[in-house]
Each structure stands twice: as C-alpha cells, then as structure tokens.
N, C-alpha and C positions, 0 to 999 in steps of 0.2 A: 504494500500500500504506500503510495507516494503522498506525502503531506507537504504542501507548499508553505503553509503558514498556520498559525494558531490564532483563533479568535477567543478572547477572554473578556467578557463584559465586566464593567465595574461591579455590578451586583454579584456576579459569580465569584469574582476575585475576593470581595468582602466575605462571602460565605466560606470560601476555601480557607481563608485566614482564621476567622473566628470559630468556625465549627470543626474544621479538620486540621488546623495549624499547618496548612500547605501553602507555600509561596508560589508566585507566578514563575519564578526562576526554577523551582523544583519541577513544576509541570513541564516546562520547556526542556529541562534536562532529560526527562523520561523519553521524549520524542527524539532526542539526539543520540540516545544510547541503544538504538535498534530494539524497540519494544516488541512484545508479543501481542498481536492483535486478535481480538475475538469478536465476531458478529453477535450482537445482543438481540436487536429486533428491527423490523422495518419501520421507517420513518413515516411521517404524515405526507411528505412530499416525495414524489418519485425520484429515486436515485440518491436520496439523503437518508441514511440509516444510522442507527445508534450502534456504536462500537465501544469496546473496552481495550485500553492499552495497558499492559503490565510491563513495568520497567523500574529501573533504579536511578537514583540521583547521583551526583558526583560524590556525595557524602555516604553513599551506600544505603540510603533509605529506599525501601520497597514500596512503590506507589501503584495504585489502580486509578486510571484516569478514564472517565466516561466522556465520550464526545460524539457529535454528529458529524459524519463525513459529508461535506458539501460537494456539489457538482464541480466547483472550481478548485477542488483538491485542498480546501481549507478545512481545518478541524475546529468546530465550535465546541469549546469546552463546556461540559454540563456540571461535572463535579470531579473531585479527586480526594482520595483517602489512602490510608495505609492499607496494604494488601492483607487479606486474611491468611491464616496458616495454609488453608487449602490452595489459595491463589499462589502463595509462595512456592508450594510444592510443584504446582503445574508450571510455574515460571522457571523453576530450577531444571525442569526436563527440556528446556529450550535447546 
C-alpha cells in the first residue's frame, strides 16, 4: 500500500494526545517504518476503506493506527493507540 501523505485533523490530534498519549510524530513514524496493514471494513465512499496499520516508533513503542485510505493515496487518521498483546504477536510474525 502506497501512502503519499497523512491527514490528521486538529480534533483527532487532540484526542490522540489526551486519550491515548500518542503524538503526531509517533503516528508518522509508524508509517515510515514499513507497517503491517490490515483491511478492517468498507468505507461509506467507494474506494475509501478503513485500515489498521501496526508498527513501531523510533523509541520502540508499538502502535495501532486506524485510518481511511483515500483515493488520492492519503491516509486520514481516525485514531491511534498502543497495540494489544494479540496485535503485538501478529506484528512480530511480520
């Protein structure tokens, strides 16, 4: 999957910080470190679906990032959080 750019709205960024203690920089690091992608569900608009990216930050933090893959190859970030133990096991099999 090719992602040209990330879209992070101010509202989502605020939620990432106060609810999950995840920074914009950490989200961007996940996408730079060859994440593992998983299709989650079809989107409302044709060709724009919800995906999960599993990856690590430069500091070694394991993050799960949910995003909508847009037709123009941009990723609209929905949320991000620490991976669950199950997700970490699946990511390790990468």
